[in-house]
One Martini backbone bead per residue (centre of mass of N, CA, C, O) as a GRO file, in nm:
protein
   59
    1MET     BB    1   0.355  -6.908  -2.035
    2SER     BB    2   0.122  -6.832  -2.283
    3GLU     BB    3  -0.161  -6.658  -2.331
    4ARG     BB    4  -0.456  -6.686  -2.522
    5PHE     BB    5  -0.663  -6.484  -2.721
    6GLU     BB    6  -0.970  -6.495  -2.889
    7ARG     BB    7  -0.991  -6.191  -2.894
    8HIS     BB    8  -0.996  -6.016  -3.205
    9ARG     BB    9  -1.039  -5.696  -3.263
   10GLN     BB   10  -1.235  -5.578  -3.051
   11ASP     BB   11  -1.443  -5.380  -2.930
   12TRP     BB   12  -1.507  -5.162  -2.681
   13THR     BB   13  -1.684  -5.152  -2.409
   14LYS     BB   14  -1.824  -4.974  -2.160
   15ASP     BB   15  -1.763  -5.177  -1.936
   16GLU     BB   16  -1.463  -5.207  -1.990
   17ILE     BB   17  -1.381  -4.913  -1.947
   18ILE     BB   18  -1.479  -4.895  -1.654
   19LYS     BB   19  -1.298  -5.122  -1.551
   20LEU     BB   20  -1.032  -5.001  -1.628
   21LYS     BB   21  -1.054  -4.746  -1.452
   22THR     BB   22  -1.079  -4.897  -1.185
   23LEU     BB   23  -0.805  -5.057  -1.200
   24VAL     BB   24  -0.626  -4.806  -1.215
   25GLU     BB   25  -0.718  -4.680  -0.944
   26LYS     BB   26  -0.606  -4.950  -0.791
   27GLU     BB   27  -0.306  -4.994  -0.898
   28MET     BB   28  -0.275  -5.192  -1.120
   29GLY     BB   29  -0.128  -5.385  -1.334
   30LEU     BB   30  -0.114  -5.461  -1.660
   31LYS     BB   31  -0.141  -5.773  -1.647
   32ALA     BB   32  -0.392  -5.777  -1.451
   33ILE     BB   33  -0.581  -5.607  -1.631
   34ALA     BB   34  -0.573  -5.786  -1.886
   35LYS     BB   35  -0.682  -6.040  -1.755
   36ALA     BB   36  -0.954  -5.921  -1.642
   37LEU     BB   37  -1.034  -5.834  -1.957
   38THR     BB   38  -0.932  -6.032  -2.178
   39ARG     BB   39  -0.667  -5.884  -2.275
   40SER     BB   40  -0.416  -5.750  -2.407
   41GLU     BB   41  -0.155  -5.551  -2.317
   42GLU     BB   42  -0.153  -5.372  -2.571
   43SER     BB   43  -0.457  -5.302  -2.574
   44THR     BB   44  -0.468  -5.184  -2.289
   45LYS     BB   45  -0.255  -4.960  -2.333
   46LYS     BB   46  -0.398  -4.814  -2.566
   47ARG     BB   47  -0.661  -4.747  -2.416
   48ALA     BB   48  -0.534  -4.588  -2.182
   49LYS     BB   49  -0.409  -4.368  -2.365
   50LEU     BB   50  -0.671  -4.272  -2.498
   51ASP     BB   51  -0.794  -4.211  -2.192
   52LYS     BB   52  -0.563  -4.096  -2.006
   53LEU     BB   53  -0.420  -4.339  -1.860
   54LYS     BB   54  -0.219  -4.446  -1.574
   55ILE     BB   55  -0.013  -4.711  -1.548
   56LYS     BB   56   0.140  -4.884  -1.326
   57LYS     BB   57   0.451  -4.990  -1.234
   58MET     BB   58   0.573  -5.296  -1.170
   59ARG     BB   59   0.842  -5.424  -0.929
   0.00000   0.00000   0.00000
C-alpha cells in the first residue's frame, strides 16, 4: 500500500532541512526519514544530495 503525499513541489523550510540533517546523523533509513518529514523518498534523496548528506542504506 503506497502512501500519497499532499505536499507537491513545495520548497524546503529551514526547520525541515535541520530535521533532515538530524535524522541522517541518527542513521535512519530513507523511507523512515521521508515519512518523518512527510516528503517523498525521491524528494528527500534529492535534498540530501544537494546538502551533501549521505543516507545509510537499510538492509
